[in-house]
MIGUVEX-732438 format. One record per residue (C-alpha): residue number from 1; residue in one letter; x, y, z. Coordinates in steps of 0.25 Angstrom, whole numbers, plus 5000, padded with zeros to 4 digits. Layout:
BEGIN
<bado k="NUM" r="A" X="X" Y="Y" Z="Z"/>
...
This chain:
BEGIN
<bado k="1" r="X" X="4917" Y="4892" Z="5224"/>
<bado k="2" r="X" X="4931" Y="4900" Z="5227"/>
<bado k="3" r="X" X="4939" Y="4887" Z="5227"/>
<bado k="4" r="X" X="4935" Y="4883" Z="5213"/>
<bado k="5" r="X" X="4937" Y="4898" Z="5208"/>
<bado k="6" r="X" X="4951" Y="4898" Z="5214"/>
<bado k="7" r="X" X="4954" Y="4884" Z="5208"/>
<bado k="8" r="X" X="4949" Y="4889" Z="5194"/>
<bado k="9" r="X" X="4958" Y="4902" Z="5196"/>
<bado k="10" r="X" X="4970" Y="4894" Z="5199"/>
<bado k="11" r="X" X="4968" Y="4885" Z="5187"/>
<bado k="12" r="X" X="4967" Y="4897" Z="5178"/>
<bado k="13" r="X" X="4979" Y="4903" Z="5184"/>
<bado k="14" r="X" X="4988" Y="4891" Z="5185"/>
<bado k="15" r="X" X="4992" Y="4891" Z="5170"/>
<bado k="16" r="X" X="4997" Y="4906" Z="5171"/>
<bado k="17" r="X" X="5004" Y="4903" Z="5184"/>
<bado k="18" r="X" X="5011" Y="4891" Z="5178"/>
<bado k="19" r="X" X="5016" Y="4899" Z="5166"/>
<bado k="20" r="X" X="5022" Y="4909" Z="5175"/>
<bado k="21" r="X" X="5029" Y="4898" Z="5183"/>
<bado k="22" r="X" X="5034" Y="4893" Z="5169"/>
<bado k="23" r="X" X="5039" Y="4906" Z="5165"/>
<bado k="24" r="X" X="5046" Y="4908" Z="5178"/>
<bado k="25" r="X" X="5053" Y="4895" Z="5176"/>
<bado k="26" r="X" X="5057" Y="4898" Z="5161"/>
<bado k="27" r="X" X="5063" Y="4911" Z="5166"/>
<bado k="28" r="X" X="5070" Y="4903" Z="5177"/>
<bado k="29" r="X" X="5064" Y="4910" Z="5189"/>
<bado k="30" r="X" X="5059" Y="4897" Z="5195"/>
<bado k="31" r="X" X="5064" Y="4883" Z="5196"/>
<bado k="32" r="X" X="5058" Y="4871" Z="5190"/>
<bado k="33" r="X" X="5054" Y="4866" Z="5204"/>
<bado k="34" r="X" X="5047" Y="4880" Z="5206"/>
<bado k="35" r="X" X="5039" Y="4878" Z="5193"/>
<bado k="36" r="X" X="5033" Y="4865" Z="5198"/>
<bado k="37" r="X" X="5030" Y="4872" Z="5212"/>
<bado k="38" r="X" X="5024" Y="4884" Z="5206"/>
<bado k="39" r="X" X="5016" Y="4878" Z="5194"/>
<bado k="40" r="X" X="5001" Y="4874" Z="5196"/>
<bado k="41" r="X" X="4995" Y="4862" Z="5190"/>
<bado k="42" r="X" X="4981" Y="4864" Z="5184"/>
<bado k="43" r="X" X="4971" Y="4858" Z="5175"/>
<bado k="44" r="X" X="4961" Y="4865" Z="5166"/>
<bado k="45" r="X" X="4950" Y="4855" Z="5168"/>
<bado k="46" r="X" X="4951" Y="4854" Z="5183"/>
<bado k="47" r="X" X="4949" Y="4866" Z="5193"/>
<bado k="48" r="X" X="4962" Y="4862" Z="5201"/>
<bado k="49" r="X" X="4976" Y="4868" Z="5202"/>
<bado k="50" r="X" X="4987" Y="4860" Z="5208"/>
<bado k="51" r="X" X="4999" Y="4867" Z="5214"/>
<bado k="52" r="X" X="5011" Y="4858" Z="5216"/>
<bado k="53" r="X" X="5016" Y="4854" Z="5230"/>
<bado k="54" r="X" X="5030" Y="4858" Z="5232"/>
């Protein structure tokens, strides 16, 4: 099922993306508000990834 595959891929890539966003904030390229907008919430035990609503 392609939906489950896409969710699994998103769950695997979310931590890496969040590290990129964190680094951009540390280097002062983005604001704190942008961090909350660009970060993905994820769980290891559920195959879901939530993007915050802006």
